[in-house]
N, C-alpha and C positions, 0 to 999 in steps of 0.2 A: 681893684682885681681887674682894673683894664674891661669893664666888658664895654663891647658895642655900643649902648647907648648912656655911656658916660654913668648910670646910676652909682652910687655909692652906697655901699651899705656901711651900717653903725656897727660896731665891733661886740657889742652888748646889747642885752634886749633891755626897753625900757624900766629903769628902777632900780636896775644893777648894781649890786655893791659886792665889789670885788676883794676890800678889803675887812672882809666879814669874817669873824670866826664860822659863821654860822653857812652852810653849803646852802641852805634855801633861799639865802638872802642873793647868792648869785645869779638864781634864774631870773630877777626881776619881778616887778608887779604882774601880776593877774589883771584883765579887764575882758569885761563882757562888748561883743563889737558891738561898736557907734558910743562905746561912754570911756570918760577921761579921764575916771578916777578910777584905782582899785576897789575893794568893797570887802567885806564879809563873809555874803550869802552871794551864791549866781544860779537863780535858777528866776521864771517869767515873773513873780511875787517884784525881785528887787529890778527889776530892768526896767530902767526910763524908758524905752522906744518901743514901747506895749503894754497895753492894757488886759490885766485875766478877770475875766467875768466869773459869777459866782460857781459856772456850770466848766470851768476849769478849760475856758474856752477862750485862747489868747488871739489880742487883736492885735494886729501891728499899728503903728502910732506913725512911723518915719522910715524910707525905703522901700516901699511896696510894688513902685513899678520900676518897668524897664528904662525909662526915661532918668530915672533915678537909682541906678543900681551899684552906684560903689559912693562909699565916705567922702562926705564933704567936708572940708578943713576946719566946721566947728565941732564935728566929730569925730575928728582923728586925733585920738590920743597923742600920737607923734608930733603931730602940728601945734597940739596946744602947748606940748611941753619942751620942747627942741625947739620951734619957730618955724618960720615961712620956710616953706623948700622939704622942710623933714615931713614922709609920711608914710603911711602901713604900707608896703606894696602891695601891689594889683598880683593877681593871677598872674598874669605876662612878665612880671618884672619877676616873679619866683623863678618862671620859666625859662626869662635869660640867663638869670643866677647859675639856674642848674646842666642848664645844656653849656655850659663855659665852666663848668669847674667836675670835678671828679670827688667824690664823696668817700669819705673814712670815717671807720668806728674808732673812737678810743676809747678802749672797757678800760686802761690802767690810769685812768686821770686822775690827780692827788686827792679830788672831791668826793671822790666813790662816787661817779654818779656819769654815766653813760655820755661822752662829748662827742657829736656828730661835725666833721671838719670838712669842710667845703672849701677844696683850692683851687684855684684860678688853673685856669689849661692856660692861659695867655700869660701871667707875669709869675705866677705860681706864688701868691699871695695869698692867707689864708683868712676867714672867718669860724669861729666854732659856736657850736650851739649844743647849750645844755640838754641834756634828758631833764626836760623839766615837766609832763605830765599837765595835768587838766584840773580845773578847779570845778565841780558841778555841786548840785543841791542835794546829789545825794554823799556828798565827797567832800567837801571842801577842805579838808587838812591835811590830806592824802597826795602825796608827790609819787609819782609813776618814773623811776630812774631810767628806765629802759627807754623810753619814749619822749620825743620832745615835739610840740603841738605849736603853730604861728597864726595868726591869722592874718588874711588878706585882706584886701580893702572892698570887696567885691562881695554883695548878697548873693545868696542859691536862687536856683528855678523857683522853689516857694519862697515867699518872703520871709517865714520865718528862723530859715538857714542863711547863714556866710560860708565861705569856705573858708579851710584853714589846711594849711602841708602840714604833716604830721612823717618826720623822719622816726623810723622803726628800728627792731633789730632782727633781723634773720639767720640765724644760726650765729653766726662772727662775721654777719655784712649787715653793711645798714642801708636803708629802704627810705624809700618816701612814696607821698599817694595827696592827692590832693579832693579832698572831699569836703562833702555840705557834712554842717551841725548846727545846733542849736544856737541862736545869737547871744543869749543868754548865758551860755558855760564860760566859762574863764577861763584866758589862754594869755601867755608875755604875748610883746611884740616885739619885733626888730625892726626898726627903722629903716628908711630908705631917704636919699637927699638927692632931688637933683632939678 
């Protein structure tokens, strides 16, 4: 992508299988924030970095202060699966990518899902992000083909939350936003290397 920082973006999400006949496998695996293994259920009961009390009160066990607001390598699925130098991008890295690319929407993609294309303003290279949706405790098996959400490495202002980037469609245009969501939610990960 030729980014000023030298950060390199992976072409696919962690665990993506582009040789499959099942389009859901193109999305890659889903992870709760700070977990390194995909799972079947995405809620506080099954989140390893928190404890749920009998009164449905969540106690965060790790990453709950300003001194520790970014994932460490041992809790970063990209580092664990791909090795040293790979990691989940920070908010700043997402902003650098978005500032140096154009965002295009490809709705005619052969896999019948939206494809959000980020094309470099510097060298013309592009990466695509499938509309893969979200996995939560309410809807573990449903995919939202219109939207794509991916984790950042940053916790939110309230430690129950982490930041994610969402690519969405508005009419025929693609837009994005970065916002806080519960850390136990399941999203794919697009790794970076630097």
